Structures are given as structure tokens and as C-alpha cells.
N, C-alpha and C positions, 0 to 999 in steps of 0.2 A: 727460433723466431718465426712467427707465422708470416707466410708470404702474402703479398697483396692479392694474388689470384685466389689463394685459399680463403682469405678474409672475404673476398667478393662472393665466392660460392657459398660460404657459410651464411652470409647476409641474405643471399637469394633463397637458400634453404629455409631460413627463419621466416622470410617474407612469405614463402609458400604456405607454411603452417598458419601464419596470421591470416592469410587469404582464406583458408578453410573456415576459420572462425567467423571472419567478416562476411563471407558468402552465406554461411548458414544463418547468421542473424538477419541479413537482408532478405533472403528467400523466406525464412520463417515468419518475418513480419508481414509478408504478403500472402503466404500460404499456411493457414492454420491446419496443417495435416499431421498425421502420425509420423511421417518422415518428410520433413521440409526439403531435404536434399536426397537425391536418388529415391524419389517417391515410389517408383514402380521398377520392377526388374524381372528377369528370367532366371529362375533357379535351376541349375543343372548339376548332375553328378559327373564324376570324371576321375581321372588318375593323373598323377605326376610321375613321370619316369625320369629319375635322376641318373645321369651318366657320370656325375662327378665333375669337379673342376680341375683343369690341368694346373692352374695356379691355386695353391692351397690358401684357405682363409682362416683355418683353425675352427671353422664351424662344420661339424660332421655332416649336417643336412645339406650343405653346399658341396662339400669335398668328396663325399662317398656316394657310391651307386646305391640305388634303392627304388622302391615304388611305394607311393602313398595314395590312398583313396582320398578324394576331395569332394567338397560341395562348393559350387561357384555361383555367384550372383552377378549377372551382367545388367548394367543399368545406365541411365542417363542422369547426370547430376541435377540439372534444373528441371528435367521432365518436359522439355519443349516438344512440340510436334515433330514427328520423324522427318519431315521435309526440311527442318531447320537444323543447323549444326549445334552440337551440345558437347559438354565434357563427359566422356564415358568412364565408367567405373568397372573394375574387375575385382571383386571380393572373393577371396579363396580361403576356405576352411580346410586345413590339412589335418587328417586323422593319423597321428603318429603313435609309436609305442610309448611316447612320453606324454600323451594327451593331445588335445586339439590346439592348433595354433592358427591364428587368423592373419592374413596378409591382405592389405588394401592397396590397389594400384589404380591410378587415374591417367587419362590420356595427357601426355606431355610431349616435349621434344626428346631428342636422343643425344644431343651434343653435350659438352661439358657444362654448359650453362642452361641449355634448353631442357635438360632432364629435370630441372627444378621448376619449370614453368608449365602451368596447366594450359592445354590447348583444346580447342573445339573441333569437331569433325562431324560428318554425316553418319558414318558407320564406325562401329567399335574396332574394326580391323584397319581403319584408315591411318591411324596414328599409333606409335608405340605407347606403352604404358609403363610408369614407374611408381615406386612407393613415395616419391617426391621428398620425403623426409628420411634421413639415414638411420640405420641400425648401428648399435655399438657391437663391435666384434673384436677378436684378438688382434686383427691387423688394422683396426681403426674404423672410421665411419664407412659403411657400405650401403649402397642402394640395391634394390632388386628391380628388375625390369622384365617386360614381356613384349614380344612382337608376334603378331599373327603371321603364320607362314603357310597355312593351308586351312581348309574348312574345319572349324571347331578345334583348332590346334594352335598353341602358342609356344614359341621357343622362349625359354627362361634364361635370364642372365643375372649376373651380379657385377657391380663395379664399385671401386672406391669413388668417393664423391667427385674426384677430379681425374679419374683414370679411365682406361678403355673398358669396354664391356666384355665379360667372360661368360660363355655359355656353360650351363651346368645341367640342363634338363628340358623336358617338354611337358606341357600341360595339354591333355587331350580330354575334350568334353564328350559326354555320351548322351544321356537322356535327361528329361525333365525330372527333378527330384522332389518337388512339393510346392506348397503355397508360398508365394513371394513374401507374405507378411509373417510367416512362421519362423523366420530365421533372422538373426541380427549378428553383426560381426564386431569384435572388440580386439583390435590389434595391440592395445595397451595391456590388458589383463591376460589375453590368450597369446602367449609368445612361444615360438619354437626355440628349443635349446640352442644357445649360442647367438641368437638374434635378439638382442636386448634393446628396448626402447630407451633412448636418452631421456633424462628428466625434462629437458627443455621441449622434447617432442611431446611428452605426456602433457606438459603445461599448455602447449599450443593446441593440442587436440581437445583438451577438456572443455573449453568454452563451446566448441561445436557440439560435443556430446551433450553438454548441459542444456544448450538451447534446443537440441533435437528432443531431449527427454521432456522438456517443458511443453514443446509443441504437441507431443504425443499424449502426455498425461494431464496437461493443464496445471501442473504443479511445478514448484521450484525446489528440487531436492537440495538439502544442505550438503556441505562438503563431506560429512560423515555418512551420508546415505549410501547404502550398499547396492542400490539399483544398478544393474548391469549396464555399463556403457555400451552404446550401440552406434552404428553408422548406417 
């Protein structure tokens, strides 16, 4: 039987996904831009150094040691002037032996409920960042998280939706990698092995992607359209 606390956290998680879609619609109605959310960003190259997790998840990418080249986009969700607080985004493309996998994180809290709530700050390293919505893994729903701990470096964690955070690696950024507009991220289609998107997560994300595509192209792709989902 599902506990009340688990039901509460599931509801908060679902609300977080709905907020993504609602926020995109609201901003896109005011900003007819190629990217209504996260309109501008800094694209950097870097590496993820995986130390492995002391508590196993059944996901080799989290459990085992290794090193991955990455491309990262740092951005502000609304695109407000720098003197104002904004929700910060950290999009990571992991180049692995199994292909590319995209991970999207946004500034949130870090507590058992706060990790599902978007929060604004002045600087990207002022707040922790999480995937907000869970991945399906052999041990159940899992969130990924990141916390800045030195210049251009983020400690990486995983957690069950209602459990403590477990460190598994470090993201280190190095140099500018290219034009901000030349890269788009798709965490639904580009998944790392063992970190699967729940169907409800894909459904929650799709309205935001669809609205973003219409804002960029001026068209309304049908459900069968093969246009790459972007964020």
C-alpha cells in the first residue's frame, strides 16, 4: 500500500512536470522566440568523473567508475536580466559508449519535498539542481542532482524520490564548446542505459516541447512528426 508521504511526493513530482508545460505556454505567449524558455545560455565542454555509488542502483552508469566527455549548457529559464533572480538550468549531454544521453537539471531545493520544487536565485551555483522528475531504475524512481562545490565543478548525486542523496561523481567544466543555438537537448529520446523515462514524465514534458517547437518554427507538428524534441 502506498504511504501518504509517497503519494504526496508523487503529486509534487507530477505538479513539477505540469509546471514545466504551463510555464512554457505562459512565456511563449509573451516571447515569440526560437527558445521561449532558456532562450540564451553558455555552452561548455567538460568531463564527468564517476567514482561509483556505495549504494548500488542497478544502473551501471551510476554504480561503476568511469569517465565521460560531456557538453553542457548553462542557462536562465526565463531569461531575466542578471540582476534579477531566475530559475537556472544545467543541461548535460553525455557521450558514452552506448551513444549520447541527455540530462536536464534545474534549480530546486534539496530536501525530500524541496527537490521537486523549482526555485530562483541570482547565480547558478547558489542553489542545488535536480532532474525534478524521476527516472525509472531497477530500484525504483530515482532523481539525479548536482551541487556546485568549486569553480566550474559540480558534485553529482542520485536519490530515491524520498531518500537521502548519494554521491557518485563530479562534473568538471572546461572551455566554451560552440554556438548556444547549435545544440538542443532531448532527455526523452536520448537516454543513458538504465535511466529510463517514465511514460508520465514523457507526457508531462511533451506539451513544453511542442510549445517550444511551435515558437521556433511557427508550425504545429502533429503527434507523428519526427521533429527532434528540444529544450
